[in-house]
N, C-alpha and C positions, 0 to 999 in steps of 0.2 A: 504493499499499501506504500503511495505518494504523500509528499505533505497536504497536495491540493485538496488528494482524495479525503486524507482524515484530516484534513478546518470542515471542512463540505458535510462531512459525520459527524463533528464536535457539534458545529451550527444545526443542524438538523437536530439533534439532541436536546438543544438549549433553546429553541420555538418551540420543541413535543415539552418538556418541561412549564415555561407558558401558557401554551393551551390546556394543559393539564390543571395547573394553578386556577385559569379562572373556569373550569369546566365544574374544579371542585370547589367554588363561589358558589356556581348557579346549584347545585345541589344541595350547598347546605340551603340557599334562600328557598330550595324544593322543599326540604323537610322543614323547616320552619313556619310554609306556607302550610303541611299538610299537615303540621302537629296544630295551626292557628285551627283547620276546618275541621280538626279532632278527629283526626287518622288514628286510629290504633297503633301504638307505639309498634308493636307487635308485625302490622302491616308495614309499616316502615321501615324496619328490621330486615323483614323478609325479601322487598322490593328494592333496596341499597346493598345487600349482605355487611349494616354495619353493628355491631353490636348493641345490647338500648342503650349499655354506657357512654357510647360513640353519639348515639342520639341525643342522649340527653343532655352532655356538655356541646352538642353543635346547636342545640334548642336553647340552652340557657347564655350561651356567648351568644347568643342574636339577641336573648332580654337584658343583657350586660352590655350592649353596643346595641342600640338602635339603627336603623339608618337613616338618613333624613328625610324629615317630612312623615317620623313616625312616632316624637315625641311627643307625650302630650300636650295641647294647646296649637299644637303645626297644622291649620286650617287654611 
C-alpha cells in the first residue's frame, strides 16, 4: 500500500467517524422522543439493542441538557 492510498483510507475512516457521531446523536434524540411518547423502555431496548441502563442514561442526559426551545418559558 502506498502513502496516497493509506491517506485516502485514513480520510474515509475519519469521515465515517463523523457520520457515526451524527447518527449517534440522532438516535439519542429518537430515544428521548420515544420515551416522551411513552414507548415502553423494553421496546426501546429491543429496537436499539441498547441496555435499559444505556437508555436511562440517554433519557436522563436529555433532561439535564434540554435542546434550545425546550426550556420552560420558551414559547
